[in-house]
N, C-alpha and C positions, 0 to 999 in steps of 0.2 A: 403699287409698282408692278410692272410686268417684266419678266425676265428676258434678257437678250440672248440667253443660251438656248441652243436647239433642244437639248435633252437634259434639263437641269437636275432631274432626279438621279442621274448618273454622274454628277459633278460634285467636286469638293472645292471649298473656298479657303484660301489661306490669307490671313491678315498679319502683316508685320509692322508693328508700331516702332518705327525707326527713330533716329535722332533728328533727322531733317524732314522726314515725310512718312506718311503711312503708305504702305504698298499692299495692294489687294490683287490676288490672282485667282482665276477659276481654272481648275485642272480636271480633265476628263479621266475616265477610268483607266485609260492606257498611258496616262502621264502627259498628254498633250496640253499645253497651256492655251486655253480658249479665250481668255480675256486677261488684260493686265492694266491696272490703273494705279496712279500714284498722286497723292495730294500732299503738298508741303505745308509746313507750319513753322513758326518762328522759334528761335533759340534765344534765351536771355542770358547775358553775362553781366550781372549788376556790379560785380567787383572782379578784379583780376583773379583768375583761377576758379571763379564760380561758374556754374552752368545749370540753368534752370529752364523748366517749361511749364506751361499751364495745362494741367490734365484735360481740361475741357476742350483744348485745341485738338488733342488726339481724337477725342470722341467726335467732334464736328467734322474733322477730316475723314474719319472712318465712315460716318454716315454718308458723306458725299461720295466716297469711293465705292460704297456698297449699293448705291442707287441703281435699281433695276436688275440687280444680280442675284438676289437671294430667294426668289419665289421657287419653292419646290426643290431647292438644293439639298443634297443628302446630309452634308455636315459642314461645319465651319471650324477651322483651327486657328489658334492664336500664337503669335510669337512677338518678340520685341526686344528693344534695348534692355539689357540686364541692369540690376543693382539699384536703379533709381528709387528714391524714397517718395512715396505718395502717402500723405497723411490726411485722414478724413475725420470729420466730427461725427457726432451721434446721428446726424441726418445724412450721412454719406456724402457730405460736401467737402471739397478740398479746403484744407485750412490755410495753405500757402502753396506757392509753386513747388512742383516736384524738384528735388535735388538729384541731378543726373549722374550717370556712371563716370563721366569725365570731369566731374567737379573735384577740385583738389584742396578743399578747405579743411579736411579732417585729419591732417597729419598727427596732431596731438592726441586725438581720440584713438587713432590706430595704435599708437604707443601705449595708451592707457589700456586698451583691450588686451594687448599681448602681455602686459604686466599683470593685469587682474586675472585673466584666465590661465596665463602661462603659455609661452610660445609652443612648446611641444604638445601640450594638451589641446590647444586650439587647433593645431594642424591635425592631430589625431581625430578630433571630433568633426571638424568642418572641412578637412581636406585642403585648407588654405591658411595663409597668414593674413593679418589685417592689412588691407590695402585701402587707399583713400577712395577708390571707386565703389567699394562695397557698401551695403545698406546699413549694417549695424553702426559703423562709425558716424554715419549721418544722424542717426537717432541720438547718439550721445552728444553730438554737436548741438542739436536742436535743444536738448535738455539744458545744456550749459548756456547757450547764447540766445535762445528764444523761449524762455520758460512759460510765457503765457500761451504761446502756440502749442507747446508740448503738453500743457495741462488740458488742452481741448481734445487731444487725440482719443478717438474711440476705435479706429481701425487703421492699419497700415497695409500697403500692398505695393506691388511693382507696376510699372507702366502698362503693360498689356492687360493686367488684371483689373485696372480701372475701366478699360474698354469692355472687358467681360462683364463687369458689374452693370455697365450701361446696357449691354446687349441682353443680359439674362436676369439681372437683379441678384445674382449670386456672388458671394465673396469667396474666391477659391484661388489656388495657385498650384502649379505643377512642381514636382520634385526637382526638375532640372533648373528652373529659374530660382526656386527657393534655395538651391545650393549656393547661389551667389550672394545671399544675404549675410552670411557668416553667423546665422542663427539656426541652421539646420544640422542635425546629426546625419551626415551624409551617408554613413554606413547603414544606419537603421532607417533612413528615408522618412524622418519625422523631425518635428521641431526639437531642439536640444533643450531640455529642461535645465541642464547644468549651465549652459551658456546664458540662457535667459535669466536664471537666478543670479548668477554672478554679476551680470550687467544691469540687473534690476529693470528688466523689460517685461511688461505685462503680456503673458501668453494669450490672453483674451483678445488682444489687438490683432492677432495674426489670422490670416485666412486658412481655410481647410486645405490640407495638402493632398493632392491627387497624383496618380500616375498620368503621364502625358496624354495617352489616347483615351483616357476615361472621359465620360460625359460630365461636364462641370455644370451644365444648365442648358436651358433651351431659350431660343428667342421667342418673342410674342407669337410668331408664326409657327412655333413648334420645332424649329431646326435645332438639331443637337450641336452643341458647342463643346469641342474638346478642351481639356485642361491646357494643352499646348506645351510650349517650351520656350526657354530663353533663346536668343538668336543664335548662339553658338551650337547648342544641341540640335535645334531645328535645322540649322544650316548643315550640320554633319549628317543628319538624316536625309536632307535633300540631295546630298551627293552620294548617298548609298552606304554610309558608314553606320550600319545598324547592328553590327556584330564585329568581333575581332577579325581583322583581315586588312583590306585597304585602309590607308590613312587619308584623312582630308588635309590638303595643303592649300590653305587660302592665302592668296596673294593680293589682298586689298590694300587700302591705306595702311592698315596694320597687317601683320602676318600671323597665321595661326596654323599649328600642326596639331591635329585632333585625332585621337585614337580611342576606339571603343574598348572597354574592358569587361571581362566576365565577372569580376569581383572588385570590391572597393580596394583601392591602393593609393595611399597618399605618399607623396615624396616627403621624407622627414625634414628636409630643408625648405619645403614649399616652393621649389624652383618652378614647378608646373602646377597647374590647377587640377584638383580632383573633384568632379561633380557627378551627380546622378545624371544618367543619360535619359533621353526621351523614350527609350525602350524600357518597358517595365522590368524591374529586377536587374538592370544593367547600369554600368557607370562609364565615365570617360575621363581621360586625362587630356589636357591640352597645354601646350606652350604658346606663349604670346610674345611677339616682338612688336614694338609700338610703331616702327617706321619701316614698312616694307615698300609697297608701291609709293608710299608717301616720301621715301627717300629719293626716288627717281623724279617725282613731281617737284621736290625741292631743287634738285640739280637743274631741271629744265627751267625753273624760275630764275636761277642764277646765271646759267650759261646760254639760255635761249634755245630755239629750235623746237621742232615737233618730236613727239616720242618716236615715230618710225625713223626719223632722220638721225636721232641720237643712237638708237640701237643699231642702225646700219653702220654708223661710224665706229661703233664698238667692235664690230666684226673684224676690223683691221688689226685688232690687238689679240694676241694669244691668251690662253688661260694664265691668270696671275698678273696680267697687264705689266709685265716686266718689273715686278716688285712693288707696284702701287696697290695699297690696301686701304679699304674704306671700312670704318666702323659706323653702323647705321643708328647710333644712339642719339638721334637728333632731338627727341623729346623724352630722354631718359630711356630706361629699359625695364622690362618685366621678367622675361625668361632669358638667360638663367640668373640674372644678377639682382632683380628686384630693387633697382637703384634709380630713383627719380632724378638723381643728379648726374647720372652717366651722360656723357656728351660724345657726339660724333667726331670723326677725325679722318683725314687722309694722311697716310704715312708712306714714305718711299718715293715722294715726288721727285721727278727729274725735269730739266728744262724742256726735254722733248715730249713729255707727256702732254697730250692735247685733249680736246673735248671728248673724243672717242675713248681715250684711255680712262678719263674720269668716269664716263658712263659705264665702261666695262667694270671698273672697280666697284661702282655702286651696285651693279647687278650681282657681282660676285659677293660683295659684303652682305647683301640681303640674303643670298643663298647660304652663306656661312651662319647667319643668324637663325635661319630656318633649320639648319643642321643641328645647332645647339638644342633646339626644341625636339627635333627628331630623335636625337640620342637619349634625351631624358624621358621620353614617352616609350622608349624601348624599341625604336626602329620599326621596320616593316618591309614587306616585299614589294609593295607598289603604293602609289599615291593617286588620289583624285584631286585635280587642280581646279581652282575657281578664283574669281576676282580679276580685276583689271590687269594685273601683271601677267596673268595666264594667257593673255592675247598675244604676247611676244614669243615667237618661236625660239629666238636666241635665248631669252631669259629662261624658258622652259628647259632648253638643252643644258644651260648652266646649272639650274636647280637640280635637274635629274642627275647630272654628273657629280655635283657636290653631295647629294643624298645617296647616290649610287643605287638608285632604283628607277624603274620606268614610271612615267607620269601619264595618267589617263585623262583625256578631255571628256567633258560631259555633253550629251546630246541636248540637254536642257539645263540651263544654269540660271536659277531665279533666287538663289540664296535662301534665307530663313523662311520666306513666304511659301516656298515650295514644300519644305518640310512641314510647315504648319498646315498646308492643304492636305498632305498625306495623313496627318493626325486627325484632321477634321473628317476625312473620308472614313477612317477607321471608326471614329465615334458615331458616324452616321450610317455604318453598315455597308459602305461601298467596298471595303476590304475587311477581311477577318481580323487581321492584326498588322502591326507595323512591318513585319518582315514581308508579308504578302504585298503590302503597299509598295515597298521599296522594289521588290522583284518585278512588279507590274509596271512601274513608272520610271525608275532610274536606270539609264542606259549610257554607256560610253560610246564615242564614235571614232576615236583615234588615240594613238599612244606616242609619247616622246621618250626615246631611249637615251640612257647616258652615252656621252661621247667617250669611247674607251680611252683614247689618247689624252683626254683631259683629266682622268681620274687621279693619276699620280700627282700631277701639278696641283690639283685642288686639295689633295691631302697635305701637301707642303703649305699651301695657302692657309688651310684651316689651322695648322700649328702656329703660323705667324699671327693670324687673326686672334686666336685665343690668348696669345701672349700679350696682346696690346692692352686689353682692358685693365688687368692688374697693374701694368706698368704706368699707364696714363692716369689711372684713378688716384695715384699718389700725388699728382700735381694739384696744387691749390688753385682754385678759380679766383 
């Protein structure tokens, strides 16, 4: 293969093994994206609530995306969908399809884990409660429901780490992605012997744990491959949240408020996640709402119109949409309620409310959901915005006014792949450390300020919004 890059020795590559596709980007020393490729693969849903993929599809897509890019590159970084369970036999062959982060089959196993370990102790050790998306409940489900497959396990890993195995022959994982397994002692940044013993999981199955910018192995051509990070930590790094300061406010299908921490801090009620960061010796907290831009996409599917048309109509309504309030719990909620049975609602509807009012209420309801996460991670003085929702000026004004902080737009927004490339560059010697990589590459280009006259109406809206969940959750479905 011959490289298509002009000066590959001063280039880093980021690989993001996503749920629908692998994304590969090449990044120059100054942060410019030189090449961008994406190769899709299928998702399998063999039963309602199940979500699986063939690990070899990830590798085939990665090979295709890397074609012609890797000669002489300084380093490669990996990121990907978190929590997915990849089970391998003694020959490193997948035993069954990987069970993904959005698979919902493990409710009983989550309850079992919290009972066996104890809720308080589990949160203290792992920074999280047991959720169906996490890795450990999937292992318990496999032991109970597929004992023959369980008996064949020699190694387990997460999705991006299977790609690493194929790239380098090494079995390794980073502390950030390992934090989402429910098997890591997040404060001590190592596998938890206590949790493993209680759940009767063989520690020998687990890969070596590394810090994110560490070299985890090398390709056949000798290129350093960084340990990498799960998609949320890599995405946080990619928007410049490498230390306490600006928050990351991601407005994709789901919404995430992500804050870097100087020390481990778990929420006692596990309303937000506490994970190791992709920065050595650092941690992060994040609140997750399940339907952010996904709520607007749902509304568009119901009422029709294009997104710019809907947001233009929403401008005709003032803050609070004259009492119309939207709860964005269309697929349950994670922060702050951790309730898969939470459901969305419009309240305060009047006959004069039109499509623009509904849109305004959806934009504001999502902003209130982000504020819930913002408050739980301790707030902040400014945010860095990303995701499809950040393309709407009106929505950014609403979110800035509800959070009561300015929001910064990024010069380059490539998600987790960008953070992975920065880690790859550090591993390959392009930058000395993560902080230098962020300083060299991550830049903002504009800022959206809160609308001062909206702040007080939005404080009133937040009080109404927060009263609705406990009231409506009493209703039987």
